C-alpha positions in Angstrom: 81.8 115.5 70.7 82.4 111.7 69.6 82.8 113.0 65.7 85.3 115.8 67.0 87.6 113.3 68.9 87.2 110.8 66.1 88.6 113.5 63.6 91.2 114.6 65.8 92.5 110.9 66.3 92.5 110.3 62.6 94.9 113.4 62.2 97.1 112.3 65.2 97.7 109.0 63.7 98.3 110.2 60.0 101.0 112.7 61.7 102.5 109.8 64.2 103.1 108.0 60.8 104.8 111.2 59.1 107.0 111.6 61.8 108.1 108.2 62.6 108.6 107.5 58.8 110.9 110.8 59.0 112.7 109.9 62.0 113.8 106.6 60.8 114.7 107.8 57.2 116.7 111.1 58.6 118.6 108.5 61.5 119.5 105.8 58.8 120.5 108.7 56.2 122.8 110.6 59.0 124.2 107.8 61.3 126.7 105.3 60.4 126.6 101.9 62.5 129.7 100.4 60.9 131.6 103.0 63.0 130.1 101.2 66.3 132.0 98.0 64.9 135.4 99.8 64.0 135.7 101.4 67.3 136.1 97.9 68.9 139.8 96.4 69.4 140.2 94.2 67.6 138.0 95.7 64.9 136.2 92.6 63.4 136.7 91.6 59.8 135.0 93.4 57.4 132.7 90.8 56.2 131.6 89.8 60.1 130.5 93.3 59.8 128.4 93.4 57.0 126.7 90.1 57.8 126.1 91.6 61.1 124.9 94.7 59.6 122.7 92.9 57.2 121.0 90.9 59.8 120.3 94.2 61.8 119.1 95.8 58.4 121.7 98.5 59.3 124.0 97.9 56.3 124.5 101.2 54.7 125.6 99.4 51.4 122.0 98.3 51.1 119.7 101.0 49.5 117.9 102.9 52.0 114.4 102.7 50.5 115.0 98.9 50.7 116.1 99.2 54.5 113.0 101.5 55.0 110.8 99.3 53.3 111.9 96.3 55.5 111.6 98.6 58.7 108.4 99.6 58.0 107.1 96.1 57.2 108.2 95.0 60.7 106.7 98.0 62.3 103.1 97.0 60.9 103.2 93.9 62.5 104.6 94.9 65.7 108.7 94.5 65.2 110.6 97.4 65.6 113.4 95.6 64.8 116.5 94.8 66.4 119.3 97.0 68.3 122.8 97.5 67.5 123.9 95.2 70.2 121.4 92.3 68.4 118.1 92.8 71.2 114.6 93.1 70.3 114.2 96.7 70.4 110.3 96.4 71.3 111.8 94.6 75.1 114.1 97.3 75.8 111.6 100.0 75.0 109.2 98.1 77.0 111.3 98.3 80.0 112.3 102.1 79.5 108.8 103.3 78.6 107.4 102.9 82.3 110.4 105.0 83.7 109.8 107.9 81.3 106.3 108.1 81.2 106.4 108.3 85.3 108.5 111.2 85.2 106.5 112.8 82.4 103.2 112.4 83.8 103.7 113.3 87.4 105.8 116.4 86.2 103.4 117.7 83.7 100.3 117.2 85.9 101.9 119.0 89.1 103.8 121.7 87.0 100.5 122.5 85.1 98.3 122.9 88.3 100.8 124.6 90.2 101.5 127.2 87.2 97.7 127.6 87.0 97.4 128.2 90.6 100.2 130.9 90.5 99.1 132.3 87.6 95.8 133.0 88.7 96.6 134.3 92.1 99.1 136.6 90.6 96.5 138.1 88.3 94.1 138.9 91.0 96.4 140.1 93.1 98.4 142.3 90.1 101.3 144.2 91.2 101.4 143.6 94.7 104.3 141.9 96.4 103.0 138.1 95.9 102.6 139.0 92.3 106.1 140.4 92.1 107.6 137.6 94.0 105.9 134.8 91.4 106.8 137.0 88.4 110.6 137.2 89.5 110.9 133.3 90.5 109.3 132.3 87.1 111.6 134.3 85.2 114.3 133.0 87.1 113.3 129.7 86.5 112.7 130.0 83.0 116.4 131.6 82.2 118.2 128.6 84.1 118.5 125.8 81.5 117.0 122.4 82.5 120.4 120.5 83.2 121.6 123.2 85.6 118.2 123.3 86.9 119.0 119.7 87.7 122.4 119.8 88.9 121.4 122.7 91.4 118.5 120.6 92.8 121.1 117.7 93.1 123.7 120.0 94.9 120.4 121.1 97.1 119.3 117.7 98.0 122.8 116.9 99.1 123.0 119.8 101.7 119.7 119.1 103.0 120.8 115.1 103.4 123.6 116.6 105.1 121.7 118.8 107.5 119.2 115.9 108.5 122.0 113.4 109.1 119.8 111.1 107.0 119.0 110.5 103.3 115.5 112.1 102.8 115.5 112.9 99.0 118.0 110.6 97.3 118.9 111.4 94.0 120.5 109.1 92.0 119.0 105.9 90.5 114.8 105.0 90.6 115.5 102.7 93.7 117.9 102.0 96.2 119.9 98.9 95.2 119.6 96.1 97.4 116.6 97.4 99.5 114.5 95.0 101.4 111.1 95.0 103.3 107.4 94.7 102.3 105.7 96.8 99.6 105.0 99.6 101.5 108.8 100.1 102.1 109.4 99.5 98.6 106.9 102.3 97.2 108.1 104.8 99.9 111.4 104.4 98.6 110.3 105.1 94.8 108.5 108.1 95.8 111.3 109.2 97.5 113.5 108.8 94.6 111.1 110.3 92.7 110.5 114.1 94.4 114.3 115.5 93.2 113.9 114.5 89.2 110.4 115.6 89.2 111.3 119.0 90.4 113.8 119.4 87.8 110.4 119.1 85.4 107.9 120.5 87.2 109.8 123.9 88.0 109.8 124.7 84.5 106.3 123.8 83.6 104.8 125.8 86.2 107.1 128.7 85.6 105.7 128.7 81.9 102.2 127.8 83.0 102.1 130.9 85.4 103.1 133.4 83.1 100.4 132.1 80.5 97.7 131.7 83.0 98.5 135.5 84.4 98.3 136.9 80.9 95.1 135.1 80.1 93.2 135.9 83.6 94.0 139.6 83.2 92.3 139.4 80.0 89.3 138.3 81.7 89.0 140.0 85.0 87.5 143.4 83.5 85.0 141.2 81.1 81.0 141.9 80.6 80.3 138.3 81.8 82.3 138.9 85.2 80.7 142.1 85.8 77.4 140.4 85.4 78.1 137.5 87.6 78.8 140.0 90.3 75.6 141.9 89.5 73.4 139.1 90.3 74.8 138.7 94.1 77.5 136.4 93.4 81.2 137.1 95.5 84.3 138.0 93.7 86.1 134.6 94.5 83.4 132.1 93.0 82.8 134.5 89.9 86.1 134.8 89.1 87.1 131.0 89.7 83.5 129.9 87.8 83.4 132.6 85.1 86.9 134.0 84.8 89.2 131.1 85.2 87.4 128.4 82.8 87.6 131.1 80.1 91.3 132.0 81.0 92.2 127.9 80.9 91.0 127.3 77.1 94.5 128.4 75.7 96.3 126.9 78.5 94.7 123.4 77.3 96.5 124.4 73.7 99.9 125.2 75.5 100.0 121.6 77.2 100.1 119.8 74.1 102.9 121.8 72.5 104.9 121.7 75.9 104.6 117.8 75.6 107.5 117.7 72.9 109.7 120.3 74.8 109.5 118.6 78.2 110.9 115.3 76.4 113.9 117.2 76.0 114.2 118.1 79.8 113.5 114.4 80.5 116.6 113.4 78.5 119.0 115.8 80.5 117.3 114.3 83.9 117.6 110.9 83.4 121.0 111.4 82.5 122.1 113.7 85.6 119.8 111.7 88.1 120.7 108.1 86.7 117.3 107.0 85.7 117.2 104.6 82.7 114.3 106.0 80.7 113.7 106.6 76.9 115.8 109.9 77.1 118.8 108.3 78.3 118.3 105.8 75.8 117.8 107.8 73.0 121.2 110.0 73.7 123.1 106.6 74.0 121.4 105.4 70.9 122.7 108.3 68.8 126.2 107.9 70.4 126.3 104.3 69.3 124.7 105.0 65.6 121.4 102.8 66.7 119.3 103.6 64.0 116.3 101.2 64.9 116.7 102.6 68.7 116.6 106.2 67.6 113.1 105.3 65.2 111.8 103.7 68.5 112.4 107.0 70.4 110.8 109.0 67.6 107.7 106.4 67.5 107.6 107.1 71.5 107.5 110.9 71.3 105.0 111.1 68.7 102.8 108.8 70.8 103.3 110.7 73.8 102.3 114.3 71.6 99.4 112.7 70.3 97.9 111.5 73.9 98.7 115.1 74.9 96.8 116.5 72.1 94.2 114.3 72.4 93.7 115.3 76.3 94.3 119.0 75.3 91.5 118.7 72.7 89.2 117.1 75.0 90.2 119.8 77.8 89.3 122.3 75.2 85.8 120.8 74.0 85.0 120.6 77.6 86.0 124.2 78.3 84.5 125.9 75.5 81.4 124.2 73.9 81.4 126.1 70.7 84.6 123.7 70.0 82.3 120.7 69.9 79.4 122.3 67.4 
């Protein structure tokens, strides 16, 4: 398995390099940082703006290949440049990465597990009321835009808190401002703030994975190896889990990697709606301010997350299907 994973890592590193470079070139060619300074009142002199943009490597008067070469040289040494407000991109990125990763990892893991379980149950109970209920709810969630789902969950949290007479589900910010108490109190507060934003990501993942898992499971229910396992005396439940579910999970491993990029789009809406100051919020704000270096950093972050998801997908695929390892 070692050579297989090594080849995949090399491929992903090449893809990360290409994606990040294209992201920077596209941002540098389409965004105009000069407008950020022109909107100030009073507007600074043109000479001051030029000097500032030169110092930030954002001057549109400098040829794009020259700006790209300066930026790429810095990236190779671990320097992602400076934001349009003249602060280190790496520092701002380090402050926000943990926020987004926490949402993405928990939302992806819980959504995928819930979706696989629902799809498995729907398949083995095909056309029964539980199957129809899961199908209806899945399509209802899939047809609802992420931002609308987040707003509906926010309204639901308000109604629950009003009915309970206390704040059971906080729906803004990562923590309660000015909170005092021990580490357990702070941990509980963070967990409460995490529930509603995570649900907005998890529900979409669960709905999508349940549809794919149901279809994959239906394909293997009548397979010969399932009948052979039953013929040897194995009960239906263990046979379906040990032989059927393992085979049906193989396409889910591939789907997991592709879903990571789409999930980051949902994170952007989630962070803006719930007031979480993560990478998604930073990406939107950076585009509005024409902050080229920050946009390029977000592209790099997205590419790395997709790489990690792809690597996890390849590893799961290899564990589920011995032919891949060969």
